C-alpha positions as CSV (number, residue, x, y, z in Angstrom):
1,M,327.9,-72.4,-19.6
2,P,325.9,-74.7,-17.3
3,D,323.1,-73.2,-15.2
4,L,323.9,-72.5,-11.5
5,P,322.4,-75.7,-9.9
6,S,324.1,-78.1,-12.4
7,A,327.4,-76.2,-12.0
8,F,327.3,-76.7,-8.2
9,L,326.6,-80.5,-8.4
10,P,330.1,-81.6,-9.3
11,L,331.5,-79.3,-6.5
12,L,329.2,-81.0,-4.0
13,L,330.3,-84.5,-5.2
14,L,333.9,-83.5,-4.6
15,S,333.4,-81.7,-1.4
16,K,331.6,-84.6,0.3
17,L,334.8,-86.6,0.4
18,V,338.0,-84.6,0.2
19,A,341.2,-86.5,0.1
20,P,344.1,-85.4,2.3
21,V,346.9,-83.8,0.4
22,T,350.4,-82.7,1.3
23,F,351.2,-79.2,0.0
24,R,355.0,-79.0,-0.7
25,H,357.4,-78.9,-3.6
26,H,358.7,-82.3,-4.7
27,R,362.3,-82.8,-5.9
28,Y,362.8,-85.7,-8.3
29,D,363.4,-88.4,-5.7
30,D,360.4,-87.2,-3.7
31,L,358.2,-87.1,-6.9
32,V,359.1,-90.8,-7.6
33,R,358.3,-91.8,-4.0
34,T,355.0,-90.0,-4.2
35,L,354.0,-91.8,-7.4
36,Y,355.0,-95.2,-6.0
37,R,353.1,-94.5,-2.8
38,V,349.9,-93.7,-4.8
39,H,350.4,-96.8,-6.8
40,N,350.9,-98.9,-3.7
41,Q,347.8,-97.4,-2.1
42,C,345.6,-98.1,-5.2
43,P,347.3,-101.0,-7.0
44,D,344.1,-102.3,-8.6
45,I,343.4,-99.0,-10.5
46,T,346.9,-97.7,-11.2
47,R,350.0,-98.6,-13.2
48,L,353.3,-96.8,-12.9
49,Y,355.5,-96.9,-16.0
50,N,358.2,-94.8,-17.6
51,I,358.3,-93.6,-21.2
52,G,362.1,-92.9,-21.4
53,R,364.8,-90.9,-19.8
54,S,365.9,-87.3,-19.7
55,V,369.3,-86.0,-20.9
56,K,370.7,-86.7,-17.5
57,G,369.1,-90.1,-17.2
58,R,366.1,-89.4,-15.0
59,Y,363.1,-91.5,-15.8
60,L,359.9,-89.8,-17.2
61,Y,357.3,-91.5,-15.1
62,V,353.6,-91.8,-16.0
63,L,350.9,-92.8,-13.6
64,E,347.9,-94.5,-15.2
65,F,344.4,-94.7,-13.7
66,S,342.0,-97.3,-15.1
67,D,339.8,-100.1,-13.9
68,H,342.0,-102.3,-16.1
69,P,345.5,-100.7,-15.8
70,G,347.7,-101.5,-18.7
71,I,344.9,-102.5,-21.1
72,H,343.1,-100.5,-23.7
73,E,339.4,-101.5,-23.5
74,P,337.6,-101.0,-26.8
75,L,335.3,-98.0,-26.8
76,E,337.0,-96.6,-23.6
77,P,338.7,-93.3,-24.4
78,E,342.2,-92.3,-23.2
79,V,343.2,-88.9,-21.9
80,K,346.5,-87.5,-20.6
81,Y,347.9,-84.6,-18.6
82,V,351.5,-83.4,-19.1
83,G,353.2,-81.2,-16.5
84,N,356.5,-79.3,-16.1
85,M,357.5,-79.2,-19.7
86,H,359.4,-76.1,-18.8
87,G,361.4,-77.0,-15.8
88,N,360.9,-73.7,-14.0
89,E,357.1,-73.8,-14.4
90,V,356.4,-76.0,-11.5
91,L,352.7,-75.6,-10.5
92,G,351.5,-78.1,-13.0
93,R,353.9,-80.7,-11.6
94,E,352.5,-80.2,-8.1
95,L,348.9,-80.1,-9.2
96,L,349.3,-83.5,-11.1
97,L,350.8,-85.1,-8.0
98,Q,347.9,-83.7,-5.9
99,L,345.5,-85.0,-8.5
100,S,347.0,-88.4,-8.4
101,E,346.7,-88.6,-4.6
102,F,343.1,-87.2,-4.9
103,L,341.9,-89.8,-7.5
104,C,343.3,-92.6,-5.5
105,E,341.8,-91.5,-2.2
106,E,338.4,-90.6,-3.6
107,F,338.3,-94.0,-5.4
108,R,339.0,-95.7,-2.1
109,N,336.3,-93.6,-0.5
110,R,333.8,-94.7,-3.2
111,N,333.2,-91.1,-4.5
112,P,330.6,-91.9,-7.3
113,R,332.0,-89.2,-9.6
114,I,335.6,-90.5,-9.3
115,L,334.5,-94.1,-9.6
116,R,332.7,-93.3,-12.9
117,L,335.7,-91.3,-14.2
118,I,338.2,-94.1,-13.6
119,Q,335.8,-96.9,-14.8
120,D,334.9,-95.1,-18.0
121,A,338.2,-93.7,-19.2
122,R,342.0,-94.5,-19.1
123,I,343.9,-91.6,-17.6
124,H,347.7,-91.0,-18.1
125,I,349.5,-88.5,-15.9
126,L,353.1,-87.4,-16.7
127,P,353.9,-84.9,-13.8
128,S,357.3,-83.9,-15.2
129,M,358.4,-83.9,-18.8
130,N,361.6,-82.0,-17.9
131,P,362.9,-83.3,-14.6
132,D,366.4,-82.0,-15.3
133,G,365.3,-78.5,-15.8
134,Y,363.2,-78.7,-12.6
135,E,366.2,-79.6,-10.5
136,V,368.0,-76.5,-11.8
137,A,365.0,-74.3,-11.0
138,A,364.4,-75.9,-7.6
139,A,368.1,-75.4,-6.6
140,Q,367.4,-71.7,-7.0
141,G,364.0,-71.8,-5.4
142,P,361.1,-69.3,-5.8
143,S,362.7,-66.1,-7.1
144,T,362.0,-63.4,-9.5
145,S,365.7,-62.8,-10.3
146,G,366.1,-65.9,-12.3
147,Y,362.9,-66.0,-14.3
148,L,364.1,-68.4,-17.0
149,V,366.5,-70.5,-14.9
150,G,365.7,-74.2,-15.5
151,R,363.2,-73.5,-18.3
152,N,365.1,-75.6,-20.9
153,N,366.3,-79.2,-20.7
154,A,369.9,-80.1,-19.8
155,N,371.0,-79.5,-23.4
156,G,369.6,-75.9,-23.2
157,V,366.7,-76.7,-25.5
158,D,363.1,-75.4,-25.1
159,L,361.1,-78.6,-25.3
160,N,358.0,-76.7,-26.4
161,R,359.9,-75.5,-29.5
162,N,361.3,-79.0,-30.3
163,F,358.5,-81.0,-31.9
164,P,358.5,-81.6,-35.7
165,D,356.9,-78.7,-37.5
166,L,353.8,-80.1,-39.1
167,N,351.9,-76.8,-39.3
168,T,353.8,-75.8,-42.5
169,Y,352.7,-79.0,-44.2
170,F,349.1,-78.6,-43.1
171,Y,348.9,-75.0,-44.3
172,Y,350.3,-76.2,-47.7
173,N,347.9,-79.1,-47.9
174,E,344.9,-76.9,-46.9
175,K,345.7,-74.6,-49.9
176,Y,346.8,-77.1,-52.5
177,G,345.2,-80.4,-51.3
178,G,346.6,-83.2,-49.2
179,P,346.0,-85.0,-45.8
180,N,344.4,-83.1,-43.0
181,H,345.4,-85.5,-40.2
182,H,348.2,-87.9,-39.1
183,L,350.7,-85.9,-41.1
184,P,353.9,-87.9,-41.5
185,L,357.1,-87.2,-39.7
186,P,360.5,-86.7,-41.5
187,D,362.5,-89.9,-41.8
188,N,365.2,-88.4,-39.6
189,W,362.9,-87.0,-36.9
190,K,364.4,-88.9,-34.0
191,S,367.8,-87.3,-34.6
192,Q,366.2,-83.8,-34.7
193,V,364.6,-83.8,-31.3
194,E,365.7,-84.1,-27.6
195,P,365.4,-87.3,-25.6
196,E,362.4,-86.0,-23.6
197,T,360.6,-85.0,-26.8
198,R,361.4,-88.3,-28.5
199,A,360.0,-90.2,-25.5
200,V,356.8,-88.2,-25.5
201,I,356.3,-88.6,-29.3
202,Q,356.8,-92.4,-29.1
203,W,354.4,-92.5,-26.1
204,I,351.6,-90.7,-27.8
205,R,352.0,-92.7,-30.9
206,S,351.7,-95.9,-28.9
207,L,348.2,-94.9,-27.5
208,N,345.0,-93.9,-29.2
209,L,344.6,-90.8,-27.1
210,V,341.6,-88.5,-27.5
211,L,342.1,-85.5,-25.2
212,S,345.1,-83.9,-23.5
213,A,346.2,-80.8,-21.6
214,N,349.7,-79.5,-21.1
215,L,350.3,-77.5,-17.9
216,H,352.4,-74.4,-17.9
217,G,353.0,-71.3,-15.8
218,G,353.7,-67.6,-16.2
219,A,350.1,-66.5,-17.1
220,V,346.6,-67.6,-16.2
221,V,344.7,-68.6,-19.4
222,A,343.6,-71.7,-21.4
223,N,345.4,-71.6,-24.7
224,Y,344.1,-73.6,-27.7
225,P,345.5,-74.4,-31.2
226,Y,346.9,-73.4,-33.4
227,D,350.0,-72.0,-31.7
228,K,351.7,-71.3,-35.0
229,S,350.3,-68.6,-37.3
230,L,350.2,-68.9,-41.0
231,D,352.8,-66.2,-41.3
232,H,354.5,-67.1,-38.0
233,R,354.7,-63.6,-36.6
234,F,356.2,-63.0,-33.2
235,R,354.5,-61.8,-30.1
236,G,353.5,-58.2,-30.1
237,P,350.4,-56.0,-29.7
238,H,350.2,-55.3,-33.4
239,R,351.8,-58.5,-34.8
240,T,349.5,-61.3,-33.8
241,S,347.4,-63.4,-36.0
242,N,344.4,-65.6,-35.0
243,S,345.0,-69.1,-36.5
244,P,342.0,-71.3,-35.8
245,T,341.9,-75.1,-36.4
246,P,339.0,-76.7,-38.3
247,D,337.8,-77.6,-34.8
248,D,338.0,-74.1,-33.5
249,Q,334.6,-74.0,-31.8
250,L,335.3,-77.3,-30.1
251,F,338.7,-76.1,-28.8
252,Q,337.1,-72.9,-27.5
253,T,334.5,-74.9,-25.6
254,L,337.2,-77.2,-24.1
255,A,339.2,-74.2,-23.0
256,K,336.1,-72.6,-21.5
257,V,335.3,-75.7,-19.6
258,Y,338.6,-75.4,-17.8
259,S,338.5,-71.6,-17.5
260,Y,335.0,-71.5,-16.0
261,A,335.6,-74.4,-13.6
262,H,338.8,-72.7,-12.4
263,G,338.6,-70.4,-9.4
264,W,339.5,-67.2,-11.3
265,M,340.8,-67.9,-14.8
266,H,337.5,-67.0,-16.4
267,Q,337.5,-63.5,-15.0
268,G,340.0,-62.6,-17.7
269,W,342.2,-60.1,-15.8
270,N,345.2,-62.0,-14.5
271,C,349.0,-61.3,-14.3
272,G,348.5,-57.9,-16.0
273,D,346.9,-59.5,-19.1
274,Y,343.3,-59.6,-20.2
275,F,341.9,-62.6,-22.0
276,P,338.1,-62.7,-22.6
277,D,336.6,-65.7,-20.8
278,G,340.1,-66.6,-19.7
279,I,340.9,-68.3,-23.1
280,T,343.0,-67.5,-26.1
281,N,344.0,-68.8,-29.5
282,G,347.7,-69.5,-29.2
283,A,348.8,-67.7,-32.3
284,S,346.6,-64.7,-31.5
285,W,348.6,-64.3,-28.3
286,Y,352.0,-65.0,-29.9
287,S,353.1,-67.4,-32.6
288,L,355.0,-70.5,-31.5
289,S,356.6,-73.0,-33.9
290,K,357.2,-76.7,-33.2
291,G,354.9,-76.7,-30.1
292,M,353.5,-79.8,-28.5
293,Q,349.7,-79.0,-28.7
294,D,349.8,-78.4,-32.5
295,F,351.8,-81.6,-32.9
296,N,349.2,-83.7,-31.1
297,Y,346.4,-82.4,-33.3
298,L,348.2,-82.8,-36.6
299,H,349.9,-86.1,-36.0
300,T,347.5,-88.1,-33.8
301,N,343.9,-88.3,-32.9
302,C,344.5,-86.3,-29.7
303,F,343.1,-82.8,-29.1
304,E,345.4,-80.9,-26.7
305,I,345.2,-77.5,-25.1
306,T,347.8,-75.6,-23.1
307,L,346.9,-74.4,-19.6
308,E,348.8,-71.5,-18.2
309,L,348.0,-71.7,-14.5
310,S,350.0,-69.2,-12.4
311,C,351.5,-65.7,-12.7
312,N,354.5,-66.9,-10.7
313,K,356.3,-69.7,-12.5
314,F,357.6,-71.1,-9.2
315,P,355.0,-70.3,-6.6
316,R,355.9,-70.4,-3.0
317,Q,354.9,-73.5,-1.0
318,E,352.4,-71.6,1.0
319,E,350.5,-70.7,-2.2
320,L,350.0,-74.3,-3.2
321,P,346.8,-75.0,-1.2
322,R,345.0,-72.0,-2.8
323,E,346.2,-73.1,-6.3
324,W,345.0,-76.7,-5.7
325,L,341.6,-75.5,-4.6
326,G,341.4,-73.2,-7.6
327,N,342.3,-75.9,-10.1
328,R,340.9,-79.1,-8.6
329,E,337.4,-79.0,-10.1
330,A,338.7,-77.8,-13.5
331,L,341.1,-80.7,-13.7
332,I,338.3,-83.2,-13.1
333,Q,335.8,-81.4,-15.4
334,F,338.4,-81.4,-18.2
335,L,338.9,-85.1,-17.9
336,E,335.2,-85.6,-18.2
337,Q,335.1,-83.9,-21.6
338,V,336.7,-87.0,-23.2
339,H,333.2,-88.4,-23.4
340,Q,331.8,-85.8,-25.7
341,G,330.9,-86.5,-29.4
342,I,330.8,-89.8,-31.1
343,K,332.6,-93.1,-30.8
344,G,332.2,-96.6,-32.2
345,M,333.6,-99.6,-33.9
346,V,334.6,-100.0,-37.6
347,L,334.2,-103.5,-38.8
348,D,334.3,-105.4,-42.1
349,E,331.4,-107.5,-43.4
350,N,332.8,-110.5,-41.4
351,S,332.8,-108.4,-38.2
352,N,336.6,-108.2,-38.1
353,N,338.1,-104.9,-36.8
354,L,339.3,-102.4,-39.3
355,T,342.4,-100.6,-38.1
356,G,343.3,-97.2,-39.6
357,A,339.8,-96.5,-41.0
358,V,339.3,-92.8,-41.6
359,I,336.4,-91.0,-39.9
360,S,335.4,-87.8,-41.6
361,V,332.8,-85.2,-40.5
362,T,331.3,-83.1,-43.3
363,G,332.3,-79.4,-42.9
364,I,335.2,-80.1,-40.5
365,N,338.5,-80.5,-42.4
366,H,340.1,-82.7,-39.8
367,D,339.7,-86.5,-39.7
368,V,340.5,-89.2,-37.1
369,T,341.3,-92.8,-37.5
370,S,340.3,-96.1,-35.8
371,G,342.7,-97.7,-33.5
372,E,344.3,-101.1,-33.4
373,H,341.0,-102.7,-32.2
374,G,338.8,-100.9,-34.7
375,D,337.4,-98.4,-32.2
376,Y,337.4,-94.7,-32.9
377,F,336.6,-91.5,-30.9
378,R,335.6,-88.2,-32.4
379,L,335.1,-85.2,-30.1
380,L,332.2,-83.0,-31.3
381,L,329.9,-80.4,-29.9
382,P,326.1,-81.1,-29.7
383,G,324.5,-80.9,-33.1
384,T,323.7,-83.0,-36.2
385,Y,326.5,-84.2,-38.4
386,T,327.1,-86.2,-41.5
387,V,329.9,-88.7,-40.8
388,T,331.7,-91.0,-43.2
389,A,333.9,-94.0,-42.5
390,K,336.3,-95.2,-45.2
391,A,339.1,-97.7,-45.5
392,P,341.2,-98.7,-48.5
393,G,339.6,-101.6,-50.4
394,Y,336.1,-101.0,-48.8
395,D,333.1,-99.0,-49.9
396,P,332.7,-95.9,-47.7
397,Q,329.7,-95.5,-45.6
398,T,328.0,-92.2,-44.6
399,V,325.4,-91.7,-41.9
400,T,323.7,-88.8,-40.2
401,V,324.0,-88.6,-36.4
402,T,322.8,-86.3,-33.7
403,V,325.2,-85.6,-30.8
404,G,323.6,-84.5,-27.5
405,P,325.2,-82.8,-24.5
406,A,324.9,-85.7,-22.0
407,G,327.6,-88.1,-23.3
408,P,328.9,-89.8,-26.4
409,T,326.7,-91.2,-29.1
410,L,327.7,-94.7,-30.3
411,V,327.9,-95.0,-34.1
412,N,329.2,-98.2,-35.4
413,F,330.2,-98.8,-39.0
414,Q,330.3,-102.1,-41.0
415,L,332.1,-101.7,-44.3
416,N,331.7,-104.0,-47.3
417,R,334.7,-104.9,-49.4
418,S,334.7,-103.0,-52.7
419,T,334.0,-105.1,-55.8
420,S,335.9,-102.7,-58.0
421,Q,339.2,-102.9,-56.3
422,V,340.7,-104.8,-53.4
423,H,343.5,-103.2,-51.3
424,P,344.7,-104.2,-47.9
425,V,343.8,-102.0,-45.0
426,Q,346.7,-99.8,-44.0
427,K,347.6,-100.0,-40.3
428,A,347.7,-96.6,-38.6
429,P,351.2,-95.9,-37.0
430,G,351.7,-96.5,-33.4
431,R,348.5,-97.8,-31.8
432,G,347.7,-99.6,-28.6
433,Q,350.7,-100.3,-26.4
434,G,349.5,-102.7,-23.7
435,S,346.3,-103.4,-25.5
436,R,343.9,-106.4,-25.5
437,P,343.9,-108.9,-28.4
438,K,341.7,-107.8,-31.2
439,Q,338.0,-108.3,-30.7
440,S,335.7,-109.8,-33.3
441,R,332.5,-108.2,-32.0
442,I,331.2,-104.8,-30.9
443,P,331.7,-104.3,-27.2
444,K,328.7,-103.3,-25.2
445,K,328.7,-100.1,-23.1
446,K,326.1,-99.0,-20.7
447,D,324.3,-95.6,-20.7
448,T,325.2,-94.7,-24.3
449,A,322.9,-93.7,-27.1
450,T,323.4,-96.2,-29.9
451,K,323.2,-96.0,-33.6
452,R,324.4,-99.0,-35.6
453,H,324.7,-98.7,-39.4
454,R,325.5,-101.5,-41.8
455,G,326.8,-101.1,-45.3
456,P,324.7,-102.0,-48.4
457,A,324.0,-105.7,-48.7
C-alpha cells in the first residue's frame, strides 16, 4: 500500500473543495430528476442516456462523464459503475447519485484531481440496474423483517444469476484448449435472460470498457473473480473453493485499492465476517453461477469486481452521510486505476487501424482485443512483460515492455500483412457506440511513457 504522505494527498485534494450533497433515499422519479439536474448543471461534461427498460418499463439511465460526452476518444479508457442490481441493496444506488453530484460540482470548482479524472477517462454511471425491485423494497422501507423483499426483478429473477454461463466453457478450454477471452454467447441468449440483463449485455458490448465495479450490500468486502468455482460448490465453511483468474494478482490489487481507501473495509471484521484485507475471491466465499463480474471478464475486455458496501442492505437515511464519507475516496481511487498497465494503437503497414487485434501477455492466459478505432487497453501490475499483437492475415509482433506505477505505458504496434496467407481482419463484436470516425494516425497523449514498435520491414 502507498506510504502515509502519498496516501493523504488524494484526501487533501478532495477535502479542499467538498461539493454539497443531499443525503436521502431516492425513489425512481426522484432518481431521474437528480440525474437530469446534474446533467443540466454540467452539460459540457455529461451525457444522460438510457440503455433499455425494466420489466415494468422503467428506463435504465446512465450518466456519462467525459470532456467529450458521447464520443470515444482513441487511447482514452472507459470505466463504469453499476448499482442496485439487487433492488433491496440500495446503498450503491445512493452512493452513485452522490458521486455524480460530487463529480459535477468539483469539476465546476476546478478541483485538479477531478479535472484530470474527467479529462483522461470516460466514466459511465448506472445508479440502478433494478429499479422495479427497488420500488418494492422502498415501499417496505428499512426493515430487518423483509430481508429479501425487492431483491429480484419484477419477474422474480435474481439478475446476478441471470447472465450466460461462460465459466464452464472457459474451464473446458483451459483444460483442452480454446479461446481464453471474448467467449461467444449462445445463439438464443437474448431469450434466456431478463430485460435488464439483456440491456446491460448490449450496453457493455457497445463500449470498449476497461474497468468496472458492481455495488451491492449485505456485507463489507471487495469481491473479485471468479465467482463460480470449478466444481460450483455452495456456500459453507467447509465447502468453498478458491477460483483465481489468470489475472488474480491484478484483481487482488484492484480490490485492495478500494478496501484500503474505504473508511473501514480493510479492517476485515465487518458484519460478523472476517476477510483479510477486506477482500475475497468470490468462489472462496461462496460459488455463484451466471454472475455479472465473471461475464464481464470472459466476454469483454472489462475487468469487474463486486463491492459489498454495507451490513444493512437498506440503511436508514441518517446513516447515509457516514457511508458517503467512508466510500467517497475509494470510489475516486478505483476510477483512477483504469490508467494502470499498457495501452496503444494497433495499425497495419499503411497506418490503418486494426480492429479486433488480439493482445497477449506471456504468462497470463487472458487476452484483450483492440477496439473499433484500433486502440487497446491492458491492465497490468508494475513489472516487465512480453506482449504480442496479432491479427488474422498479419505477421504477429512481440515486444518487451516495462510497466511502472505512475500511469500507463504507451505501446503501439504496426503489423505487416503476411506474405504466406491473406485473410481479412475479423471485427470484434460490439465496439464503440457513439464513437468518432476511424483515425488513420496514432493520437498523441500527454504525460505518457511511450514505446513505438514497428514490424519487420
